[in-house]
N, C-alpha and C positions, 0 to 999 in steps of 0.2 A: 476670820477663818484663814489659816495659812494653807495655800494650795500645795506647795512642795513640788518635787520633780516627778515626772512620769517617764516611762520608757516603753518602747514598742520593739519587739524582736520577731523577725520572721524565722523560718526554719534555718537552723545552724547545723553544720556537720558534726560537731563534737560538743560534749558537755562543757569543755573549757571555753569554747567560743560563746556558748550561751551565757556563761558566767561573766565574760567580758562585756557583753551587750546588756544583760539584764541584772547582773549581780546575783544571779541564782540559776539553777538548772531549769530545764523545761523546753527551751527552744529546739533542742536536739531531738525531741520526740514529736515535733509537729509533722504531720504527714500530708493532709490535703493541700494542694497549691493555694496560696492566699491565706492560709491559717496563720495567725499571729498571736503573740502573748502581749497583753497590755499590763504593765505593772505600775501601780500608784501606791506609794507607801508600802504597807504590808499586804495590800489587795492584789491578787493576780487573776486576770480574766483572759480566757481564750476568745479571740474575735476573728471574724472573717474580713479580709481586705479585698478590694478589687484585684483580680488576677488577670494578667495578660501574658500569654505564652511568649517566649523569646522571639519567635518569628513575627508575631503580630506587633510586638513592641518595636522591633527593628523596622517594620514597615511604616509604623506611625512616625517614628523618629526621622526616617528618610523623607517622608512626606512633609514634615515640618521643616527640615533642612532645605528641601528643594523649593519651598514656598507654595506647595500645593495646598497646605492648610495654613490659614491665617491665625496668628495668636490674638487672643482677646486683649482689650486694653489693660486689664488687670494682669494678665500673663506677661505682657510687654513691660509693665511697670515692675513686676517681680524680677524679670530678666535684667532690666536696666539697673535696678537697685543692687542686685548681686554683683553685676559687673563693676559698678562704681565703688562698692565696698571693697572688692578685691583689689582694684586699682589703688585705692587709698591705703592698702596694706592692712586693712582691718580684718579681724577674725570674723568669718561669716557664720555665726551660730543662728539657730532658728529664732531665738529670743531677740537678738540684735536685729535680725532681718524683719521680724514682725513689728518691732518698735519703729524702725525706719519706715516701713510700709504704712503703718498706722498714721504716722505723721504726714506722709506724702498724700495719702488718700484724704485726710482731713483738709489739707491745703487745697486739693482739687475740688472739694465740696464746700470750701470756705467755712469749715466748722472747726472748733477747737478740738484737739485730740483728747 
């Protein structure tokens, strides 16, 4: 079975923006905060994502930056991996990032990826 690509689009201001993200219309019509469109092949599904208002998101980011909130070991690994990939001049796509993380997690657990 071939998996293929999938796309997720949050609310977009215009039909043209929706086409850039999803290759189809629809994201410009999303109204509730956190509503998204998931596209896989020919299938399109509206989904709800976790929503944080701008103010709460800013508070959480500030708390992380100031050290009030500790990152988990996995979050630290993701952050370190992204930094090292950018320093290597590599394109940081989700697929590349997941492949690298899978390998690093396997090494930590002493299991083959």
